[in-house]
C-alpha positions in Angstrom: 39.7 65.6 -26.7 36.8 64.9 -24.1 38.1 65.6 -20.6 36.3 62.2 -19.4 37.9 60.2 -22.0 41.6 61.7 -21.2 40.8 61.2 -17.2 39.9 57.7 -17.6 42.9 56.8 -20.4 45.3 59.6 -20.3 46.3 61.4 -23.5 46.3 58.8 -26.7 50.2 57.4 -27.5 49.0 57.3 -31.2 46.1 58.2 -33.4 45.3 56.6 -36.9 42.4 58.4 -38.4 39.7 56.9 -41.1 41.0 58.8 -44.0 44.4 58.1 -43.4 43.5 54.3 -43.3 41.7 54.7 -46.6 44.5 56.2 -48.3 46.9 53.7 -47.0 44.8 51.0 -48.3 43.7 49.4 -45.1 39.9 50.5 -45.5 37.8 51.1 -48.4 35.7 54.2 -48.4 32.4 54.5 -48.2 29.8 56.0 -50.5 27.3 58.6 -49.2 24.3 56.8 -47.6 21.5 56.2 -49.8 17.8 56.8 -48.7 15.2 54.7 -50.4 12.1 56.4 -49.7 8.6 54.3 -50.2 5.1 55.1 -49.9 5.1 52.8 -46.9 7.9 54.9 -45.4 5.7 58.1 -45.8 2.1 57.0 -45.4 2.7 53.8 -42.8 0.3 50.8 -43.2 -3.3 50.6 -42.1 -5.7 48.0 -42.0 -9.5 48.1 -41.8 -11.6 46.9 -38.8 -12.5 43.3 -39.4 -9.8 42.3 -41.8 -8.0 39.0 -40.9 -4.1 39.4 -40.1 -1.7 36.6 -39.2 -0.1 37.5 -35.9 3.3 35.9 -34.9 3.0 35.0 -30.9 6.7 35.1 -29.9 6.0 32.8 -26.8 4.4 29.8 -28.8 6.7 30.5 -32.0 3.3 30.5 -34.0 1.2 32.5 -36.6 -2.3 32.9 -35.3 -5.2 34.5 -37.0 -6.6 37.7 -35.8 -9.7 39.6 -36.8 -9.0 43.5 -36.2 -11.5 44.9 -33.5 -10.7 48.4 -34.9 -8.6 50.1 -37.4 -4.8 48.8 -36.7 -2.2 51.6 -38.1 1.1 50.8 -38.0 3.9 53.6 -38.6 7.2 53.0 -40.3 9.5 53.4 -37.0 7.4 50.3 -36.0 7.0 48.4 -39.3 10.3 46.5 -39.3 9.6 45.6 -35.8 6.1 44.6 -36.1 5.4 43.7 -39.8 7.1 40.6 -41.5 6.7 40.8 -45.4 8.8 39.0 -47.7 7.6 41.2 -51.1 8.6 44.3 -49.1 12.0 43.0 -47.8 12.4 41.7 -51.7 11.6 45.2 -53.4 13.6 47.2 -51.1 16.7 44.6 -51.9 16.1 45.2 -55.6 16.1 48.8 -55.2 19.4 49.0 -53.4 20.9 46.7 -55.9 20.3 48.6 -58.8 22.0 51.6 -56.9 25.1 49.5 -55.8 28.0 49.7 -58.5 29.4 46.4 -58.5 32.8 47.9 -60.0 33.5 49.6 -57.0 36.1 48.4 -54.6 35.1 46.3 -51.8 36.1 44.1 -48.7 37.9 41.2 -50.0 
């Protein structure tokens, strides 16, 4: 056990581990993570110079039209924070829904 934790809280008086909680029926075990690989994730997104973009201004809560002065590239790490596209979100949700098994137990 981490020394810093025991210095602050002393030794635990009880331990109840994840695996035991699953066996006891208190938790539902999880499936292994599913990684959805998209072309966007692999290549990012690029707009050519002079393309008209809609840019959301958080100060005014308005969409503004903006012509790119230069080529604009967005990597996947920034994509979900900077680019909003309903079609992309719908496609990802559909792919995940195809992967999920509705017969598996879940939270009630």
